[in-house]
N, C-alpha and C positions, 0 to 999 in steps of 0.2 A: 346612516350617516351620521357619524358621531359629531360633534366641534372638538380639536384641540389645538393647545396655540388659547397667546394673547387675541382674542379677533378683532380684526382689522384688517380695511382695501388694499386685497391684494395678498393675502395671508392663503398658505394650499391649505388647510383645516380640508376645503370641501373636497377637498384632489388629493389628501394622502392616502387616505390604505388605498385608492384606486393606485399611486404608486407604491407601495407598498409595497404591495401584491405582483409588483413584477420584480422587483430582488431581490436574490436567493439568500434561503437566511447565510446567516453568517457570523462570523463575532463581536465585530463590533462596525458599528451603523456611527457616519459620521457624516455632521450636518454643514457645512463649509459655510450654507450662508443663511444661520439658525433664525432670525429675524426673532417675528412671535413663537418660535418654538413649536409648532403644529408638528411638525414632521419629525422630531424626533419623540416629542408625546406619541405619536400615534407609531413609531416605532419601538418606541418600551414596551404601548397600552400589544402589542402585533405578537408578540415573543419569541416573533423570528431571532435576535441579536442576545448576545453573550453583556459585550456591554456598548455605550456611547460616548460618541463628541461630537456639543453643540458649540457650535467655534460665533464671534456675531461682534461685530466692528466697533459697535457701541453698548462701554461696559457700563449702564446703564440695566442693560435689559439678564444681563444672567443675574444679575441680584437682585431683577423684577420676582423674576423668574424662581430662586431659590424660596424666595421669603413667601412667596403665594404656595411648590410645596410645602416648607415647611410648614404651612399652613396660620401664614402671618396674617394672608384679604381671606377674611369667612364669613359665612350670612351676622357669626355675630358681635363680630367687627363691625359690621356695618349696619346694623341693623336700626331701621326706624324706632324712634321714642312711638 
């Protein structure tokens, strides 16, 4: 079982693979309640969809996720001395 998105209590990371497997392959995956990005990341890695829509009411989360994807948060940034 892979781990997806930002870890937090209530994340769908543990069941994302199963949920995605029930969905038909298609053009766009729409994550209406994006939260920690687990479902969208799982959908992206599955190769079952052509495009993705991540929706989240908290404006800080999409920014955090974009920065994480771009590599802003990696081991070298947070490596202990």
